[in-house]
C-alpha positions in Angstrom: 0.0 0.0 0.0 1.4 3.4 -0.9 1.9 6.1 1.7 0.0 9.3 1.7 2.1 12.2 0.6 0.8 14.9 2.9 3.2 17.5 1.5 1.3 17.2 -1.9 -2.2 17.6 -0.5 -3.7 21.0 -1.1 -5.2 20.9 2.4 -1.8 20.6 3.9 -0.1 23.5 2.1 0.8 26.7 3.9 -2.0 29.2 3.8 -0.6 32.6 2.8 -3.4 34.4 4.7 -2.4 32.8 8.0 1.4 33.6 7.8 1.1 36.4 10.2 -1.1 34.8 12.9 1.3 35.9 15.6 0.6 39.5 14.8 -3.2 39.3 14.7 -5.6 40.0 17.5 -7.9 37.3 18.7 -10.8 39.0 16.9 -8.8 39.1 13.7 -8.0 35.4 14.0 -11.6 34.6 14.6 -12.6 36.5 11.5 -9.9 34.8 9.5 -11.2 31.4 10.7 -14.7 32.4 9.8 -13.7 33.3 6.3 -11.9 30.0 5.8 -14.9 28.1 7.1 -17.2 29.9 4.6 -14.8 29.0 1.8 -14.8 25.3 2.9 -18.6 25.2 3.1 -18.9 26.7 -0.4 -16.4 24.1 -1.7 -18.3 21.2 -0.2 -21.5 22.7 -1.6 -19.9 22.7 -5.1 -18.7 19.1 -4.6 -21.9 17.8 -3.0 -23.3 16.1 -6.2 -20.0 14.2 -6.8 -19.7 13.4 -3.1 -23.2 12.1 -3.0 -22.6 9.8 -6.0 -19.4 8.5 -4.4 -21.2 7.7 -1.2 -24.1 6.1 -3.0 -21.7 3.9 -4.9 -20.1 2.3 -1.9 -22.4 2.7 1.1 -24.5 -0.4 1.6 -26.6 -2.0 4.3 -25.0 -5.2 5.8 -27.8 -7.2 4.1 -27.0 -5.8 0.7 -23.3 -6.2 1.2 -23.7 -9.8 2.1 -25.8 -10.3 -1.1 -23.2 -8.6 -3.3 -20.4 -10.7 -1.7 -22.4 -13.9 -2.3 -22.6 -12.8 -6.0 -18.8 -12.5 -6.0 -19.1 -8.8 -7.0 -15.4 -7.8 -7.6 -15.8 -4.2 -6.4 -17.3 -5.2 -3.0 -14.8 -8.1 -2.7 -12.0 -5.6 -3.0 -13.6 -3.2 -0.5 -13.9 -6.0 2.1 -10.3 -7.1 1.5 -8.7 -3.7 1.5 -11.2 -1.1 2.7 -11.9 0.4 6.1 -15.2 0.6 7.9 -16.0 4.2 8.5 -19.2 3.8 10.3 -20.8 0.6 11.7 -24.2 1.1 13.3 -25.3 -1.7 15.7 -28.0 -3.8 14.1 -28.1 -1.7 10.9 
C-alpha cells in the first residue's frame, strides 16, 4: 500500500493568509477562521453532487453487502479485503 504524501495535498499546504497569525488580535484570527470556514462550506457545496454519487456507490446495508459478496461482486470483494469501515451502526 502506498503512503499518503501529505506534502502534496492542497489541504496541507501553507495558507498565505495565515502567515502572520502571531501579529493578529484574537478577533482578527476569529474573522480569518470564519472566512476560511465559509470557503470550505462553499467548496463542499460545489462538490456535493459528486460526493453524493461516491457515497451512494459504496455505502450499503449489511444485508445488501452480504448479497453482493455472495454474488462474487469484484468491487465489493476488493472493499472488504482492503477497505476500512468508516461507520458501523449496531444492528443496521
